C-alpha positions as CSV (number, residue, x, y, z in Angstrom):
1,M,42.6,39.8,-88.3
2,P,42.0,41.6,-85.0
3,Y,44.8,41.2,-82.4
4,H,44.9,41.3,-78.7
5,S,44.8,45.0,-77.6
6,L,48.3,44.8,-76.0
7,L,49.8,43.1,-79.1
8,Q,48.1,45.6,-81.4
9,K,49.8,48.4,-79.5
10,Q,53.2,46.7,-79.8
11,I,52.7,46.1,-83.6
12,A,51.9,49.8,-84.1
13,Q,54.9,50.9,-82.1
14,F,57.6,48.5,-83.3
15,L,56.6,46.9,-86.7
16,P,57.2,48.9,-89.9
17,A,54.2,49.2,-92.2
18,E,55.9,47.4,-95.1
19,E,56.3,44.3,-93.0
20,A,52.5,43.9,-92.5
21,S,52.2,41.8,-95.7
22,N,54.9,39.4,-94.7
23,E,53.1,36.0,-94.5
24,A,55.6,34.3,-92.1
25,L,55.4,37.3,-89.8
26,A,51.6,37.2,-89.9
27,K,51.7,33.5,-88.7
28,F,54.0,34.5,-85.9
29,L,51.8,37.3,-84.8
30,S,48.8,35.0,-84.9
31,A,50.5,32.6,-82.5
32,V,51.5,35.4,-80.2
33,N,48.0,36.7,-80.2
34,S,46.7,33.2,-79.2
35,S,49.1,33.2,-76.3
36,Y,47.9,36.6,-75.2
37,A,44.3,35.4,-75.3
38,S,45.2,32.2,-73.4
39,F,47.0,34.2,-70.7
40,D,44.0,36.5,-70.2
41,R,41.7,33.6,-70.0
42,D,43.9,31.8,-67.4
43,R,44.3,35.1,-65.4
44,K,40.5,35.5,-65.2
45,I,40.1,31.9,-64.2
46,T,42.8,32.3,-61.5
47,E,41.3,35.5,-60.2
48,H,37.8,34.0,-60.1
49,A,39.2,30.9,-58.2
50,F,41.0,33.1,-55.8
51,D,37.7,35.1,-55.1
52,V,35.8,31.8,-54.6
53,S,38.5,30.4,-52.3
54,E,38.6,33.6,-50.2
55,K,34.8,33.4,-49.7
56,E,35.0,29.8,-48.8
57,Y,37.9,30.5,-46.4
58,Q,35.9,33.3,-44.7
59,R,32.8,31.0,-44.5
60,A,34.9,28.1,-43.1
61,T,36.6,30.5,-40.6
62,K,33.2,31.8,-39.5
63,D,31.8,28.2,-39.1
64,L,34.9,27.1,-37.2
65,Q,34.5,30.1,-34.8
66,A,30.8,29.2,-34.3
67,Q,31.7,25.6,-33.6
68,N,34.4,26.7,-31.2
69,D,31.8,28.9,-29.4
70,I,29.4,26.0,-29.2
71,R,32.2,23.7,-27.9
72,T,33.1,26.3,-25.2
73,K,29.5,26.8,-24.1
74,S,29.0,23.0,-24.1
75,I,32.0,22.4,-21.9
76,S,30.8,25.2,-19.6
77,K,27.3,23.7,-19.4
78,L,28.8,20.2,-18.9
79,K,30.8,21.5,-16.0
80,E,27.7,23.2,-14.5
81,A,25.7,20.0,-14.9
82,I,28.5,17.9,-13.2
83,R,28.7,20.4,-10.3
84,A,24.9,20.4,-10.0
85,L,24.8,16.6,-9.6
86,D,26.9,16.8,-6.5
87,P,27.8,20.4,-5.4
88,T,29.8,19.1,-2.4
89,A,31.9,16.7,-4.4
90,P,35.5,17.8,-5.1
91,Q,35.9,18.9,-8.7
92,Q,39.0,17.5,-10.5
93,F,39.1,20.2,-13.3
94,A,39.6,24.0,-13.2
95,D,37.2,26.5,-14.6
96,D,39.6,27.6,-17.3
97,N,40.3,24.0,-18.3
98,D,38.7,23.2,-21.6
99,D,40.3,19.9,-22.1
100,L,37.6,17.4,-22.8
101,I,39.9,14.5,-21.9
102,D,40.0,15.7,-18.3
103,I,36.3,16.1,-18.1
104,I,35.6,12.7,-19.7
105,S,38.0,11.1,-17.3
106,F,36.2,12.7,-14.4
107,L,32.9,11.5,-15.8
108,E,34.2,8.0,-16.1
109,K,35.1,8.0,-12.4
110,Q,31.7,9.4,-11.5
111,I,30.0,6.7,-13.7
112,L,32.0,4.0,-11.9
113,K,30.9,5.4,-8.6
114,T,27.3,5.6,-9.7
115,K,27.4,2.0,-10.9
116,Q,28.9,1.0,-7.5
117,L,26.2,2.9,-5.7
118,E,23.6,1.3,-7.9
119,Q,25.0,-2.2,-7.0
120,D,25.0,-1.2,-3.4
121,L,21.3,-0.1,-3.7
122,I,20.5,-3.4,-5.4
123,N,22.2,-5.3,-2.6
124,A,20.4,-3.2,0.1
125,K,17.1,-3.9,-1.7
126,E,17.7,-7.6,-1.6
127,V,18.6,-7.4,2.1
128,A,15.4,-5.4,2.7
129,E,13.3,-7.9,0.8
130,K,14.8,-10.7,2.8
131,A,14.1,-8.8,6.0
132,A,10.6,-8.1,4.9
133,L,10.1,-11.8,4.1
134,A,11.5,-12.8,7.5
135,K,9.2,-10.2,9.1
136,S,6.2,-11.6,7.2
137,E,7.0,-15.1,8.2
138,F,7.5,-14.0,11.8
139,L,4.1,-12.2,11.8
140,S,2.5,-15.2,10.2
141,V,3.8,-17.5,13.0
142,M,2.9,-14.9,15.7
143,S,-0.6,-14.5,14.2
144,H,-1.1,-18.3,14.4
145,E,0.3,-18.5,18.0
146,I,-1.8,-15.5,19.3
147,R,-5.0,-16.2,17.4
148,T,-5.1,-19.9,18.4
149,P,-5.7,-19.4,22.1
150,L,-7.9,-16.4,21.3
151,N,-10.0,-18.7,19.2
152,A,-10.7,-20.8,22.3
153,I,-11.6,-17.7,24.4
154,I,-14.0,-16.3,21.8
155,G,-15.4,-19.8,21.1
156,T,-16.0,-20.4,24.8
157,I,-17.8,-17.1,25.1
158,M,-20.0,-17.9,22.2
159,L,-20.9,-21.3,23.6
160,L,-21.8,-19.8,27.0
161,Q,-24.2,-17.5,25.2
162,Y,-26.4,-20.6,24.5
163,Q,-26.6,-21.3,28.3
164,D,-29.3,-20.0,30.6
165,L,-27.6,-17.1,32.3
166,A,-28.7,-14.5,34.8
167,P,-29.0,-11.0,33.4
168,D,-25.9,-9.7,35.1
169,Q,-23.9,-12.8,33.9
170,R,-25.1,-12.2,30.3
171,E,-24.1,-8.6,30.6
172,L,-20.6,-9.5,31.7
173,L,-20.4,-12.1,29.0
174,N,-21.4,-9.5,26.5
175,V,-18.5,-7.3,27.7
176,M,-16.1,-10.2,27.4
177,E,-17.4,-10.9,23.8
178,I,-17.0,-7.3,22.7
179,S,-13.5,-6.9,24.3
180,S,-12.3,-10.2,22.8
181,E,-13.5,-9.2,19.4
182,N,-11.8,-5.8,19.7
183,L,-8.6,-7.6,20.8
184,L,-8.9,-9.9,17.8
185,S,-9.4,-6.9,15.4
186,L,-6.4,-5.1,16.9
187,I,-4.2,-8.2,16.6
188,N,-5.2,-8.6,13.0
189,D,-4.1,-5.0,12.2
190,V,-0.9,-5.0,14.2
191,L,0.2,-8.3,12.8
192,D,-0.4,-7.3,9.3
193,F,0.2,-3.6,9.4
194,S,1.7,-3.5,6.0
195,K,-1.6,-4.6,4.5
196,L,-3.3,-1.6,6.3
197,E,-0.6,0.8,5.0
198,E,-1.1,-0.4,1.4
199,G,-4.8,0.1,1.6
200,K,-5.7,-3.5,1.1
201,I,-8.2,-3.6,4.0
202,I,-11.7,-4.7,2.8
203,F,-14.6,-3.2,4.7
204,A,-17.6,-5.4,5.4
205,E,-21.2,-4.3,5.1
206,R,-23.5,-5.3,7.9
207,N,-26.8,-3.9,9.3
208,V,-26.0,-2.3,12.6
209,N,-28.2,-0.6,15.2
210,V,-25.8,2.3,15.9
211,L,-27.2,3.4,19.3
212,H,-27.1,-0.2,20.5
213,F,-23.6,-0.5,19.1
214,L,-22.5,2.6,21.0
215,K,-24.0,1.2,24.2
216,N,-21.9,-2.0,23.8
217,I,-18.8,0.1,23.4
218,K,-19.6,2.1,26.5
219,M,-20.2,-1.2,28.4
220,A,-16.9,-2.6,27.2
221,N,-15.0,0.4,28.6
222,Q,-17.1,0.9,31.7
223,V,-15.0,-1.2,34.1
224,K,-11.8,0.7,33.2
225,A,-13.6,4.0,33.5
226,E,-15.0,3.2,36.9
227,E,-11.5,2.2,38.1
228,K,-10.4,5.8,37.5
229,R,-13.7,7.2,38.7
230,N,-14.7,8.4,35.2
231,R,-18.1,8.6,33.7
232,I,-18.9,7.7,30.1
233,K,-21.8,9.5,28.4
234,I,-23.5,9.0,25.1
235,T,-25.1,12.0,23.2
236,Y,-27.0,10.7,20.2
237,D,-29.0,12.6,17.5
238,D,-32.5,11.2,17.4
239,D,-32.7,12.0,13.7
240,I,-30.3,9.2,12.9
241,P,-32.0,6.1,11.3
242,E,-32.2,3.2,13.7
243,F,-30.2,0.8,11.4
244,L,-27.3,1.7,9.1
245,V,-24.9,-0.4,7.0
246,C,-21.3,-0.3,8.0
247,D,-18.3,-2.4,9.1
248,D,-19.1,-2.5,12.8
249,V,-15.7,-4.2,13.6
250,R,-13.7,-1.4,12.1
251,L,-15.9,1.3,13.5
252,G,-15.7,-0.4,16.9
253,Q,-11.9,-0.5,16.6
254,I,-11.8,3.2,15.9
255,L,-14.2,4.2,18.7
256,N,-12.9,1.7,21.3
257,N,-9.4,3.0,20.7
258,L,-10.4,6.6,21.2
259,I,-12.6,5.8,24.3
260,S,-9.8,3.7,25.9
261,N,-7.3,6.5,25.3
262,A,-9.8,9.0,26.8
263,V,-10.2,6.8,29.8
264,K,-6.5,6.2,30.2
265,F,-5.7,9.9,30.2
266,T,-8.6,11.1,32.3
267,K,-9.2,10.8,36.1
268,D,-12.3,11.8,38.0
269,G,-13.7,13.2,34.8
270,T,-16.2,12.6,32.0
271,I,-15.8,11.0,28.6
272,T,-18.5,11.8,26.1
273,M,-19.4,9.9,22.9
274,R,-21.2,12.3,20.7
275,V,-22.9,11.4,17.4
276,E,-24.6,14.0,15.2
277,M,-26.4,13.9,11.9
278,Q,-24.6,16.2,9.4
279,A,-26.3,15.4,6.2
280,Q,-28.5,12.8,4.6
281,T,-29.9,11.7,1.2
282,K,-32.4,9.0,0.3
283,T,-29.7,6.3,0.5
284,D,-26.9,7.8,2.7
285,V,-26.2,9.7,5.9
286,D,-23.1,11.6,7.1
287,L,-22.5,11.2,10.8
288,L,-20.1,13.3,12.9
289,F,-18.5,11.3,15.7
290,S,-16.6,13.1,18.5
291,I,-14.9,11.7,21.6
292,E,-14.5,14.3,24.3
293,D,-12.7,14.0,27.6
294,T,-11.7,16.2,30.5
295,G,-8.2,14.6,30.8
296,I,-4.6,15.9,30.8
297,G,-4.9,17.3,27.3
298,I,-2.2,17.6,24.6
299,P,0.0,20.6,23.8
300,K,-0.5,22.3,20.5
301,E,3.0,21.5,19.2
302,K,2.5,17.8,20.0
303,Q,-0.9,17.3,18.4
304,A,0.3,16.4,14.9
305,L,3.0,14.1,16.4
306,I,0.7,11.7,18.1
307,F,-0.6,10.4,14.8
308,E,2.9,9.1,13.8
309,R,3.4,5.5,14.3
310,F,5.0,4.3,17.6
311,T,5.0,7.9,18.8
312,Q,3.4,9.5,21.8
313,A,3.2,13.1,23.0
314,N,5.6,12.6,25.8
315,N,8.2,9.9,26.5
316,N,6.9,9.6,30.1
317,I,3.5,8.6,28.8
318,T,4.6,5.1,27.8
319,R,6.0,4.5,31.3
320,E,3.1,6.0,33.2
321,F,0.1,5.0,31.0
322,G,1.4,2.3,28.7
323,G,0.5,1.8,25.1
324,S,2.4,1.1,21.9
325,G,1.8,4.4,20.2
326,L,0.2,2.7,17.2
327,G,-3.5,3.2,17.9
328,L,-4.0,6.6,16.5
329,T,-2.0,5.7,13.4
330,I,-4.3,2.8,12.8
331,I,-7.4,5.0,13.4
332,R,-6.2,7.6,10.9
333,R,-5.4,5.0,8.2
334,L,-8.7,3.3,8.7
335,L,-10.5,6.6,8.3
336,Q,-8.4,7.6,5.3
337,L,-9.3,4.3,3.6
338,Q,-12.9,5.3,4.0
339,G,-12.4,8.8,2.6
340,S,-12.3,10.5,6.0
341,E,-9.8,12.2,8.3
342,I,-9.5,12.6,12.1
343,F,-9.1,16.0,13.8
344,I,-8.2,17.0,17.3
345,E,-8.9,20.0,19.5
346,S,-7.0,19.9,22.9
347,E,-5.7,22.1,25.6
348,P,-3.4,20.9,28.4
349,G,-5.2,20.6,31.7
350,I,-8.7,21.0,30.2
351,G,-9.1,18.0,27.9
352,S,-9.2,16.7,24.3
353,K,-11.7,16.2,21.5
354,F,-11.1,13.8,18.6
355,F,-13.7,14.0,15.8
356,F,-14.3,12.6,12.3
357,T,-17.1,12.3,9.8
358,L,-18.2,9.0,8.1
359,K,-20.7,8.2,5.4
360,F,-23.1,5.3,6.0
361,K,-25.6,3.6,3.7
362,K,-29.2,3.4,5.0
363,S,-30.3,-0.1,5.8
364,T,-32.8,-1.6,3.4
365,S,-32.8,-5.0,5.1
366,E,-35.4,-6.3,7.6
367,I,-32.8,-8.1,9.6
368,R,-32.5,-6.9,13.1
369,E,-29.1,-7.4,14.7
370,E,-30.4,-6.9,18.2
371,A,-32.6,-10.0,17.8
372,K,-29.5,-12.0,17.2
373,Q,-27.7,-10.4,20.1
374,S,-30.5,-11.2,22.5
375,G,-30.5,-14.9,21.4
376,T,-34.0,-15.0,20.2
377,E,-33.2,-16.0,16.7
378,N,-33.8,-19.5,15.5
379,R,-30.9,-21.8,16.4
380,P,-29.1,-23.3,13.4
381,D,-29.9,-27.0,12.8
382,L,-27.5,-29.5,11.2
383,S,-29.5,-32.6,12.1
384,G,-28.5,-35.6,10.0
385,K,-25.3,-34.0,8.8
386,K,-21.9,-35.7,9.4
387,I,-18.9,-33.4,9.6
388,L,-15.2,-34.3,9.8
389,L,-13.3,-31.8,11.9
390,V,-9.5,-31.9,11.2
391,E,-7.7,-29.9,13.9
392,D,-4.7,-30.6,16.1
393,V,-5.1,-28.0,18.9
394,E,-7.2,-29.6,21.7
395,F,-9.1,-26.6,22.9
396,N,-9.9,-25.6,19.3
397,V,-11.3,-29.0,18.8
398,M,-13.4,-28.7,22.0
399,V,-14.9,-25.3,21.0
400,A,-15.7,-26.3,17.4
401,Q,-17.0,-29.7,18.3
402,R,-19.4,-28.3,21.0
403,M,-20.5,-25.6,18.6
404,L,-21.3,-28.2,15.8
405,R,-23.0,-30.6,18.2
406,N,-25.0,-27.7,19.6
407,W,-26.4,-27.5,16.1
408,N,-27.2,-31.2,16.2
409,A,-24.4,-32.2,13.7
410,E,-22.6,-35.5,14.0
411,V,-18.9,-34.7,14.4
412,D,-15.9,-37.0,13.7
413,L,-12.4,-35.9,14.5
414,A,-9.0,-36.2,12.9
415,E,-5.8,-34.7,14.5
416,N,-3.8,-34.3,11.2
417,G,-4.2,-34.4,7.5
418,A,-3.0,-38.0,7.0
419,I,-5.7,-39.3,9.4
420,A,-8.3,-37.1,7.6
421,V,-7.4,-38.7,4.2
422,D,-7.9,-42.2,5.6
423,K,-11.2,-41.3,7.2
424,V,-12.6,-39.7,4.0
425,K,-11.7,-42.9,2.2
426,A,-13.4,-45.1,4.8
427,H,-16.5,-43.0,5.7
428,Q,-19.2,-40.8,4.1
429,Y,-19.1,-37.2,5.3
430,D,-21.3,-34.2,4.3
431,L,-18.4,-31.7,4.8
432,V,-14.8,-31.4,6.0
433,L,-13.5,-28.6,8.2
434,M,-9.8,-28.7,7.4
435,D,-7.1,-26.8,9.5
436,I,-4.2,-25.7,7.3
437,Q,-1.3,-25.8,9.7
438,M,-0.9,-29.3,11.3
439,P,1.8,-31.8,12.0
440,V,2.4,-35.0,10.0
441,M,0.4,-33.6,7.0
442,D,-0.9,-30.1,6.5
443,G,-4.4,-29.2,5.2
444,Y,-3.2,-28.3,1.7
445,T,-1.5,-31.6,1.2
446,A,-4.5,-33.5,2.7
447,T,-6.9,-31.7,0.4
448,S,-4.8,-32.5,-2.7
449,N,-4.8,-36.2,-1.7
450,I,-8.5,-36.3,-1.1
451,R,-9.2,-34.7,-4.4
452,K,-7.5,-37.6,-6.1
453,F,-10.3,-39.9,-5.2
454,N,-13.2,-37.6,-4.1
455,L,-14.1,-34.4,-6.0
456,D,-17.5,-33.8,-4.5
457,I,-17.1,-33.5,-0.7
458,P,-17.0,-29.8,0.4
459,I,-13.7,-28.9,2.2
460,I,-13.5,-25.6,4.1
461,A,-10.1,-24.3,5.1
462,L,-9.6,-23.2,8.7
463,T,-6.6,-21.0,9.5
464,A,-5.4,-19.0,12.5
465,S,-3.6,-16.7,10.1
466,V,-5.1,-13.6,8.6
467,I,-6.7,-14.7,5.4
468,T,-4.9,-13.0,2.4
469,T,-5.6,-13.2,-1.3
470,D,-2.6,-15.6,-1.6
471,I,-4.0,-18.0,1.0
472,E,-7.5,-17.9,-0.4
473,A,-6.2,-18.4,-4.0
474,K,-4.0,-21.4,-3.0
475,A,-6.9,-23.0,-1.1
476,I,-9.2,-22.7,-4.1
477,Q,-6.5,-23.9,-6.5
478,I,-5.9,-27.2,-4.6
479,G,-9.6,-27.9,-4.4
480,M,-11.0,-26.3,-1.2
481,N,-14.4,-24.7,-1.3
482,G,-13.8,-21.8,0.9
483,C,-11.7,-20.3,3.8
484,L,-12.6,-19.4,7.4
485,S,-10.3,-17.5,9.7
486,K,-10.1,-18.4,13.3
487,P,-11.5,-17.3,15.7
488,F,-14.7,-17.5,13.7
489,N,-18.2,-16.2,14.5
490,P,-20.7,-19.0,14.9
491,N,-23.1,-17.3,12.4
492,T,-20.2,-17.1,9.9
493,L,-19.3,-20.8,10.5
494,Y,-22.9,-21.9,10.1
495,S,-23.4,-19.8,7.0
496,I,-20.4,-21.2,5.2
497,I,-21.4,-24.8,6.2
498,A,-25.0,-24.2,5.0
499,D,-23.7,-22.8,1.7
500,N,-21.5,-25.9,1.0
501,I,-23.3,-28.8,2.8
502,V,-24.2,-31.8,0.6
503,E,-28.0,-32.1,0.6
């Protein structure tokens, strides 16, 4: 049999030829040969295992080195990120410190600080919300207290318009009406300035004779202008349509504010209201309004500042000329809500020019506002209608009662909600005008009680607060048929009565 090569060499060297036939020796050599073969096999296996282990070791070492590089870079990036969060904060680990425990401890401290800051912010937010609520409640009360006497002033002016007056008396009355309405508009915005900032102002659409409207604004500011020996001029483009659709109250607020500012800062000079046609289509026109004066002017570096709230170009201006510094802020916001912007050109000692462009719809209605203003329209008639007026303020009662009786309505009075509930139970009315804020029982509660036994009678809410979505929603929810804010325009009052009156 063939033997292992090494064993074959040893047999050839040391075993005599005559011993090759020895059977016992042959068995021995066969066993030795198997050992040699087994040794070679084990050696090859061992060598192969060593080669594999060496490769695995090299691979593991390479992976470990890569992981270590990633760890080092990660720690470096983490440090950079921590420093970037607050570059001015003292760092509690060195650049050559790769101990993650130190970094994690530092991060734990920063997280605790962040959580504390977050809690402080939450607490500050709650304080701010309480302050905002207190401000809102204060403004609501102030709105009611200011608008209540203003209601009597405007109502009295409107009642006087029904009287036979001399032309100069009617002109003065018209000035009083315009001024009081502008005051009311300004009060509405100042007392609810947050609504203006949030863009929640709703612009009305009315047919307005723009030239007649500008003449009224001139008339309203004429007295103050004459006191400072100023002249107010109107330059009007004849191509502008006679009637346009706009919110005349908001436009009046913008123009009156600009005119009054021009009058305030001008002496022995001229204030010019200029209106020019810029563009028109079949349905719209773009008008350029500019208010120019020959007053004290505004330095270039102060011109952007004057549009900031509660800010004027010079601290001495408030003491010398007065004003809250809020007017131009309101003007800019009102224009922005209509997709426009206000601009200024001014030079100290020469004068100022404020200008803006607004888009108006062309009027398609046959209604002519000047007919209303001249008192030639048909007087409203509520003959045969019985109305319950629920109001606790005496001069508000006087104004509303005379207005309703002037329209031939029969008026019954109740000074609080409790009396109103009893009167609705005992008598038949065509409509109830219900004030919301009253002693003994408010208008909301009174309406809820009335709706328990009478679902048909129309009830209109009267409020001296600015009507918000919340007020209107609550009024409708408890069963009221509409809301009317005081002071109210007689035409608006009659319109809401006519829409709800029981025939």
